[in-house]
Each structure stands twice: as structure tokens, then as C-alpha cells.
C-alpha positions, 0 to 999 in steps of 0.5 A, a space after each residue: 419294557 426294554 429297548 428291544 421291545 420299544 423298537 418292536 412296538 415302533 415297527 408294529 405301529 409303522 407297519 400298521 400306519 403304512 398299511 392302513 393310513 398312508 394309502 388313504 391319506 387326504 382322501 378319506 370321507 369322515 363322519 362325526 361321533 356323538 361327541 362331535 369329534 371326527 371319525 374315519 374308516 381309517 381310524 377304525 382300521 388303524 385301531 383294529 390293526 394295532 389292537 390285534 398286533 398288541 394283543 398278539 405280542 403282549 396279551 397281558 395288557 388291555 387295550 384302551 382305544 379312542 374309538 371305543 364306546 365310553 363304557 368299554 373305555 371305562 371297563 378298561 380303566 376300572 380293570 386294574 390291569 395295565 393297558 395300551 392307549 391307542 
């Protein structure tokens, strides 16, 4: 990945955060996942937004997302392909 691509990645993340996280910051209801960690609808929205944008720009990479089920995460890790970690 070159510097221009890193700048583009930075812009993708910043736009997604501005759209999905900033408007609801500090006012989100949360739930607990089975492992006891916290999850909000903003977490899911941000992961979905990044996944969509990253797949559009770099389709050769898989996506490993924090909010994915463990089996889905393991499938990404076992695929042997490069991946984005969200």
C-alpha cells in the first residue's frame, strides 16, 4: 500500500466516522454480547460502512470485523488471504 492509498483509507474511515459515530456520540444505548463486551447500533453501522467501502476499493482483501460471529472471524483467518481488521 502506498502513501496515496493510505490517505484514501484515512478519508474513508473519517467519512464513515463522521456519518455513523459523531451524530450519536454519548447518546447510544448499548447491549452486551455473549462474551460480555458492549455493542451498540453505531458499532454495527460503522463496521458495515467500512466493510462496504473497503470491499469497493480493495476487493482482493477479506474483512475481519470485531462484531462478526466467531465462526465468521475464523473463516477469514483460515482463508489464507490478506484481510482488513475492523
